[in-house]
C-alpha positions in Angstrom: 13.1 2.7 11.8 13.1 0.7 8.6 10.5 1.6 6.0 8.1 -1.2 5.2 7.3 -1.8 1.5 4.1 -3.6 0.6 4.1 -4.8 -3.0 1.0 -6.2 -4.7 1.7 -7.2 -8.3 2.3 -10.5 -10.1 5.9 -11.1 -11.1 5.9 -9.4 -14.5 8.1 -6.8 -16.0 6.0 -3.7 -15.9 5.2 -0.4 -14.3 4.9 -1.6 -10.7 8.0 -3.8 -10.9 9.9 -0.8 -12.3 8.6 1.4 -9.4 9.7 -1.3 -6.9 13.1 -1.5 -8.6 13.6 2.2 -8.3 12.5 2.1 -4.6 15.1 -0.6 -4.0 17.8 1.3 -5.9 17.1 4.5 -3.9 17.3 2.6 -0.6 20.5 0.9 -1.7 22.2 4.2 -2.8 21.2 5.9 0.4 22.1 2.9 2.6 18.5 2.7 3.9 17.5 -0.7 5.3 13.9 -1.7 4.6 11.5 -4.6 4.9 9.5 -5.9 1.9 6.3 -7.8 1.8 5.7 -9.1 -1.7 2.2 -10.4 -1.5 2.2 -12.4 -4.8 5.7 -13.8 -4.2 4.8 -15.2 -0.8 1.4 -16.4 -2.1 -0.3 -14.4 0.7 -3.7 -15.9 1.8 -6.1 -13.1 1.1 -9.2 -14.9 2.4 -10.7 -13.5 5.6 -11.5 -16.7 7.6 -14.5 -17.1 9.8 -12.5 -17.2 13.0 -11.0 -13.8 12.0 -14.3 -12.1 11.4 -14.5 -9.9 14.5 -18.1 -8.6 14.0 -19.2 -12.3 14.0 -17.5 -12.9 17.3 -14.1 -14.1 16.0 -10.8 -12.4 16.7 -8.1 -14.8 15.6 -5.0 -13.3 13.9 -2.7 -15.8 12.1 0.9 -16.1 13.0 2.0 -14.5 9.7 -0.4 -11.6 10.2 0.9 -11.0 13.7 4.4 -10.9 12.3 3.2 -8.3 9.7 1.5 -6.3 12.5 4.8 -6.2 14.4 6.5 -4.9 11.3 3.9 -2.2 10.9 4.3 -1.2 14.6 8.1 -1.2 14.2 8.1 1.5 11.5 6.7 4.9 11.0 6.9 4.7 7.2 4.8 2.5 4.9 5.2 2.3 1.2 2.5 0.6 -1.0 3.0 -0.2 -4.7 0.2 -1.6 -6.7 -1.9 -1.2 -9.9 -5.5 -0.1 -10.0 -7.7 -2.8 -11.4 -11.5 -2.2 -11.8 -11.3 1.0 -9.9 -9.6 -0.5 -6.8 -6.6 -2.4 -5.6 -5.7 -6.1 -6.5 -7.7 -8.6 -4.5 -4.6 -9.9 -2.6 -4.0 -6.4 -1.2 -7.6 -5.9 -0.2 -7.5 -9.3 1.6 -4.2 -8.3 3.2 -5.8 -5.1 4.6 -8.9 -7.1 5.7 -6.7 -9.5 7.7 -3.9 -7.2 9.0 -5.5 -3.8 9.5 -8.0 -5.2 12.0 -9.9 -3.7 14.9 -7.9 -3.5 18.2 -4.7 -3.2 16.0 -5.4 -0.5 13.4 -8.5 1.1 14.8 -11.1 0.9 17.6 -14.5 2.3 18.3 -15.3 4.7 21.1 -19.0 4.1 21.2 -19.8 4.4 17.5 -16.9 6.7 16.7 -13.9 5.1 15.0 -10.4 6.0 16.3 -7.3 5.3 14.3 -4.6 3.5 16.3 -1.7 4.0 13.9 -1.3 7.7 14.4 2.3 8.9 13.9 2.8 6.7 10.9 2.8 8.0 7.3 2.4 6.2 4.0 3.6 6.8 0.4 1.4 5.0 -2.1 2.5 4.4 -5.7 -0.4 3.3 -7.8 -0.7 2.9 -11.5 -3.7 3.3 -13.8 -4.2 2.3 -17.4 -5.9 5.5 -18.3 -4.2 8.9 -18.2 -4.2 10.3 -14.6 -6.4 13.3 -15.6 -9.0 11.0 -17.2 -9.0 8.8 -14.2 -9.5 11.8 -11.9 -12.3 13.2 -14.1 -14.2 10.1 -14.9 -13.5 7.8 -11.9 -13.3 10.8 -9.5 -10.0 9.5 -8.0 -11.9 6.6 -6.4 -8.8 4.4 -5.8 -6.9 7.3 -4.4 -9.7 8.2 -1.9 -10.1 4.5 -1.0 -6.5 4.0 0.1 -5.7 7.5 1.4 -8.9 8.3 3.3 -11.1 5.2 3.7 -8.3 2.8 4.7 -5.1 4.5 5.9 -6.8 7.7 7.1 -9.4 5.6 9.0 -6.5 3.9 10.8 -4.7 7.2 11.6 -2.0 7.0 8.9 -1.3 10.2 6.9 -0.8 9.2 3.3 0.4 10.7 0.1 -0.5 9.1 -3.2 1.7 9.2 -6.4 -0.5 8.1 -9.3 1.1 7.2 -12.5 -1.3 7.0 -15.4 -1.2 5.6 -19.0 0.3 2.3 -17.8 -1.0 0.0 -20.5 2.4 -0.9 -21.9 5.8 -0.1 -20.3 7.7 2.2 -22.7 11.1 3.8 -22.4 9.5 7.2 -21.8 7.5 5.7 -18.9 10.6 4.1 -17.5 12.3 7.5 -17.6 9.3 9.1 -15.9 9.3 6.5 -13.1 13.1 6.9 -12.7 12.5 10.6 -12.1 9.3 10.5 -10.0 10.2 7.7 -7.6 13.4 9.3 -6.1 11.7 12.7 -5.8 8.7 11.3 -3.9 10.9 9.1 -1.7 13.2 12.1 -0.9 10.4 14.2 0.4 8.6 11.2 2.1 11.7 10.1 4.0 12.6 13.5 5.5 
């Protein structure tokens, strides 16, 4: 099964693009085929449309989102790469989750109890924060980590590990070296 990488960052030279570059390099050196969804590059439509809003009676899934759902079903490994902005993920990634990880695909309700439908899958999340990781954990109480790990992926039955890289205000040589060390280590244990 090919891992599926979901990347949510504008095309700039920075921490997230460096992480993505290291992921690609690791896959190439280990001859691992993968799929990549670059939400900004494809100008992903992040708006949840009325006909898709299932609690209002709609349940339409666009052609592109059906393709993405098939990609998710065809893998057991998801990799997310994105920055934390205002304590959460970029809007394009939130819209992606709203439109792709929908009821009947990613979860269902038995009565009023939610049941994740993506059990057996695991995720590795690389997220970057401007503040140091320890400050983010202390002041923000790891809000962005809990959101993706528990409230979204966990809700859908996906077991997730999060690699948070802090102090990402300006990409320095020291941070590049850190990313070059951290990414292969995390990938190696994740892909076992």
